[in-house]
ZABA-346535 format. One line per field, with one value per residue (C-alpha): z, y, x. Coordinates in nm, 4 decimals. Example, Ala and Ser with C-alpha at 12.3 -4.5 7.8 and 13.67 -1.06 7.14 Angstrom:
2
w = 0.7800:0.7140
v = -0.4500:-0.1060
u = 1.2300:1.3670
END
This chain:
308
w = 24.0595:24.3515:24.4082:24.5721:24.4346:24.5308:24.4087:24.4800:24.3975:24.3908:24.4490:24.4019:24.2779:24.5412:24.7186:24.6046:24.8914:24.9184:25.0572:24.7582:24.5223:24.7043:24.6832:24.3123:24.2499:24.4356:24.2245:23.9010:24.0036:24.1265:23.7822:23.6049:23.8300:23.7589:23.3871:23.3456:23.6465:23.6050:23.9818:24.0007:23.8828:23.7457:23.5825:23.2119:23.1248:23.3477:23.1973:22.8446:22.9274:23.0694:22.7693:22.5160:22.2549:21.9443:21.8940:21.9941:22.3705:22.5077:22.7129:22.8286:22.5938:22.8177:22.7875:22.4113:22.3851:22.5850:22.3774:22.0547:22.1689:22.2797:21.9325:21.7739:21.9857:21.9252:21.5518:21.5901:21.8061:21.5813:21.8431:22.1410:22.3198:22.3400:22.5891:22.4974:22.7012:22.9944:22.9636:22.9632:23.2679:23.4532:23.3230:23.4456:23.7892:23.7746:23.7523:24.0011:24.0183:24.2165:24.1925:24.3404:24.0139:23.7884:23.4680:23.1643:22.9337:22.5649:22.4762:22.7099:22.5595:22.2075:22.3081:22.4680:22.1520:21.9796:22.2154:22.1844:21.9413:21.9393:21.5777:21.7260:21.8832:21.7069:21.8705:21.7940:21.9599:21.8389:22.0079:22.2255:22.2052:22.1744:21.9767:21.9964:21.6967:21.9028:22.2105:22.5096:22.4204:22.7153:22.7814:23.0604:23.0658:23.3527:23.1184:23.0101:23.2591:23.5234:23.2626:23.1624:23.5292:23.5660:23.2607:23.3888:23.7222:23.5417:23.3191:23.6223:23.8002:23.4878:23.4720:23.8301:23.7406:23.8912:23.6833:23.8685:23.9902:24.0004:23.9670:24.0460:24.0382:24.1080:23.9854:23.6639:23.6654:23.4849:23.5726:23.4799:23.5595:23.7936:24.1551:24.4182:24.3472:23.9735:23.8807:23.6703:23.8451:23.8810:23.8929:24.0328:23.8530:24.0775:24.0464:23.9314:24.2342:24.4216:24.7502:24.8167:24.6904:24.5754:24.3165:23.9818:23.8230:23.7764:23.4938:23.4799:23.3230:23.1906:23.1145:23.0369:23.1584:23.2401:23.2938:23.3901:23.3220:23.4906:23.5861:23.9310:24.1590:24.0250:23.9568:24.0639:24.1678:24.1237:24.1642:24.1578:23.8369:23.8197:23.5956:23.5021:23.5097:23.1656:22.9081:22.5478:22.3469:22.0509:22.2407:22.4961:22.7711:23.0265:22.8954:22.9561:22.8187:23.0165:23.0131:23.3770:23.3348:23.0808:23.1345:22.8651:22.8593:22.6445:22.6290:22.7916:23.0566:22.8689:22.5800:22.8041:23.0014:22.6941:22.5166:22.8238:22.8312:22.4589:22.4956:22.7999:22.5884:22.2954:22.5046:22.5115:22.1468:21.9440:22.1848:22.1666:21.7867:21.7669:22.0165:21.8122:21.4918:21.6605:21.8117:22.1639:22.4803:22.6547:22.9152:22.9492:23.2510:23.1445:23.3616:23.3377:23.4981:23.7672:23.8258:23.5389:23.2060:23.1118:22.7475:22.6540:22.3200:22.1385:22.2311:22.5992:22.6007:22.4387:22.7073:23.0179:23.2335:23.4770:23.3318:23.5504
v = 21.8922:22.0942:21.8623:21.5358:21.1832:20.8728:20.5140:20.2340:19.8759:19.5758:19.2287:19.2962:18.9988:18.7400:18.8188:19.1824:19.4088:19.7147:19.9199:19.8313:19.9277:20.2585:20.3313:20.2495:20.4832:20.7630:20.7088:20.7258:21.0568:21.1938:21.1266:21.2994:21.6018:21.6129:21.5993:21.8356:22.0644:22.4423:22.4695:22.2734:22.4820:22.1915:21.9970:21.9253:22.1766:22.4473:22.3980:22.4055:22.7265:22.8867:22.7899:23.0663:22.8187:22.7382:22.4091:22.0664:22.0298:21.6762:21.5534:21.2210:21.0128:21.0908:21.4678:21.4424:21.2263:21.4730:21.7693:21.5813:21.5055:21.8684:21.9908:21.7423:21.8641:22.2246:22.1663:21.9636:22.2322:22.5239:22.6674:22.6501:22.4178:22.5603:22.4731:22.7834:23.0071:22.9935:23.3656:23.4509:23.2329:23.4218:23.7612:23.7045:23.5916:23.2138:23.1027:23.0480:23.4256:23.4625:23.6579:23.9930:24.1876:24.4030:24.2577:24.2994:24.5958:24.5590:24.6581:24.3926:24.1309:24.2260:24.1693:23.8350:23.7290:23.6994:23.4119:23.2258:22.9451:22.5698:22.6019:22.7544:22.4163:22.1100:21.7679:21.4380:21.0988:20.9521:21.0792:21.2551:21.6313:21.9691:22.2760:22.6304:22.8626:23.1835:23.2676:23.3278:23.0721:22.8560:22.5843:22.4994:22.1425:22.1861:22.1145:21.7755:21.6563:21.5461:21.3299:21.1850:21.1180:20.9259:20.7168:20.6571:20.5245:20.3136:20.1582:20.0924:19.9113:19.7066:19.6081:19.4789:19.2612:19.4811:19.4345:19.6455:19.9954:20.3617:20.6232:20.9859:21.2895:21.6279:21.5085:21.3425:20.9686:20.6411:20.3065:19.9425:19.6315:19.6390:19.7168:19.4423:19.3947:19.3539:19.6937:19.9558:20.2380:20.5385:20.8800:21.1915:21.5267:21.8322:22.1084:22.3999:22.6265:22.7906:22.8276:22.4587:22.1076:21.9194:21.6506:21.7524:21.4069:21.0914:20.8681:20.4993:20.4153:20.0885:20.0820:20.4544:20.7890:21.1138:21.4685:21.7855:22.1455:22.4369:22.8028:22.7779:22.6908:22.8663:23.2328:23.5782:23.8558:24.2175:24.5223:24.3058:24.1231:23.7544:23.6391:23.2704:23.0697:22.9328:23.1508:23.1623:23.1561:23.3106:23.6245:23.6149:23.6753:23.4717:23.3228:23.5186:23.2908:23.1020:22.7540:22.6629:22.3182:22.0404:21.6723:21.4452:21.0642:20.9085:20.6018:20.7854:21.0532:21.2492:21.2943:21.3611:21.6242:21.8198:21.7929:21.9175:22.2256:22.2868:22.2699:22.4977:22.7566:22.7218:22.7803:22.6295:22.6692:22.6391:22.3756:22.1654:22.1753:22.0823:21.7977:21.6604:21.6824:21.4982:21.2320:21.3174:21.2039:21.5396:21.6889:22.0673:22.2509:22.5999:22.8957:22.9528:23.1973:22.9387:22.6896:22.5112:22.3690:22.0258:21.9833:21.6369:21.5206:21.2259:20.9960:21.0914:21.0061:20.6691:20.5718:20.6552:20.4116:20.1483:19.8067:19.5018
u = 41.2829:41.1505:40.8548:40.7518:40.7270:40.5321:40.5597:40.3116:40.4125:40.1804:40.3268:40.7009:40.9049:40.9839:41.3078:41.3141:41.4199:41.1901:41.4769:41.6937:41.4108:41.3679:41.7396:41.7386:41.4456:41.6241:41.9356:41.7328:41.5765:41.9079:42.0565:41.7650:41.8110:42.1832:42.1137:41.8184:41.7712:41.7946:41.8359:42.1638:42.4587:42.6626:42.3780:42.4131:42.1419:42.2900:42.6354:42.4929:42.3064:42.6209:42.8321:42.8966:43.0163:42.8141:43.0014:42.8679:42.8189:42.8471:42.5512:42.4096:42.1938:41.8964:41.9324:41.9810:41.6678:41.4568:41.5789:41.5095:41.1540:41.1144:41.2034:40.9628:40.6705:40.7758:40.7393:40.4205:40.2561:40.3461:40.5801:40.3420:40.5855:40.9354:41.2098:41.4122:41.1783:41.4226:41.5117:41.1405:41.0749:41.3479:41.2321:40.8759:40.9997:40.9486:41.3126:41.5952:41.6511:41.3272:41.0028:41.0991:41.1170:40.9042:40.7552:40.9837:40.9266:40.8439:41.2002:41.3370:41.1055:41.2146:41.5768:41.4942:41.3092:41.6461:41.7286:41.3971:41.3171:41.3830:41.4943:41.8114:41.9025:42.0426:42.0569:42.2259:42.2102:42.5433:42.7461:42.4871:42.5200:42.3500:42.4408:42.3068:42.3184:42.3251:42.5283:42.3047:42.0405:41.9346:41.6804:41.4398:41.3088:41.0607:40.7672:40.9027:41.1679:40.9160:40.7469:41.0822:41.1580:40.8318:40.9214:41.2746:41.1459:40.8853:41.1503:41.3704:41.0860:41.0196:41.3856:41.3567:41.0601:40.7891:40.4735:40.2137:40.2925:40.1976:40.4724:40.3884:40.6165:40.4610:40.1214:40.2461:40.1769:40.2373:40.0862:40.1342:39.9337:39.6378:39.5590:39.5325:39.1614:39.2264:39.0824:39.2574:39.4383:39.2074:39.3758:39.2102:39.2160:39.2053:38.9531:39.1750:39.1366:39.4228:39.2328:39.1631:39.2324:38.9234:38.8530:38.7034:38.6918:38.8990:39.0140:39.1042:39.4409:39.5774:39.9530:39.9351:40.0652:39.8876:40.0124:39.8267:39.9229:39.7453:39.7616:39.6035:39.8973:40.2058:40.1454:40.2563:40.0186:40.1305:39.9097:39.5979:39.6937:39.7831:40.0670:40.0571:40.3806:40.2865:40.4629:40.3485:40.6750:40.4926:40.3855:40.6712:40.4122:40.2149:39.8933:39.5700:39.2949:39.0279:39.1821:39.2481:39.4010:39.4451:39.5196:39.6620:39.6812:39.9547:40.1780:40.4698:40.4683:40.7358:40.4930:40.1917:40.3855:40.4966:40.1605:39.9713:40.1956:40.1472:39.7695:39.7807:39.9612:39.7190:39.4082:39.0588:38.9592:39.2794:39.4084:39.0931:39.0847:39.4538:39.4102:39.1211:39.3256:39.6144:39.3842:39.4955:39.3214:39.2809:39.0483:39.0256:38.8846:38.7796:38.6840:38.3072:38.0637:37.9979:38.2764:38.4466:38.3380:38.4753:38.5739:38.7000:38.8346:38.6802:38.9692:38.9408:38.5691:38.6367:38.8879:38.6858:38.4959:38.6168:38.6962:38.7483
END
């Protein structure tokens, strides 16, 4: 996935070999990469993207599940979350092709628009498969696959009898049980600054997942203008609003990951109102004249505070 991962386990089952657990975790993540990576030429997603067929394309149950959830959140978010933005990600310089290119013209964007839209994908779970309605359509699961990877590792640890753990992949986390002192896991949220890494705040989690989406690490600067890696599939362009980052707490990291991206696309006002309407636990950090304004949803405020 082009990032790091970290797993903390409290009181593993008696007789469980830490090295065997580590090897199992690596195998889980290797499988997710082979299924969903846009950077591996023979991954399921890469082969689906390269296929010019509009017939059913066989994939693993895991890939079909992630695409089905992607389409659900696409519909729920009014199109703000869309995994078919792969051509736009490449066009704006954030894909495997690299960043050494000029921004796309309006004519180029209009042509790419014909290939964008999750409504152009059909999924099925039995047998697991995907189908595109237009040749040339491709998907990029970078806004949901990390969350799925966190869940996959969490489920693996549960199957091995591990009851208390923290799984983190590229900043997306899921926890179970309690820490050694009996307290809930407390997760830090970075201040959204590109120049340094400092803590903005933290949140206590209890058998929950959290994902953060932001514009402050991954961007391109050309001729004095910054282009965010977050692409709005509705405008076909990088976002330009004042929302710097958004964190979402949910039961699964797959859901938290996708919802954080959707809110990042929507922006501080539309995103906040939508999150409130959906009863989401979300914290927004918004660029202000001095520093950042925190805007938390009602559900987020209800869940904060350390409990022993």
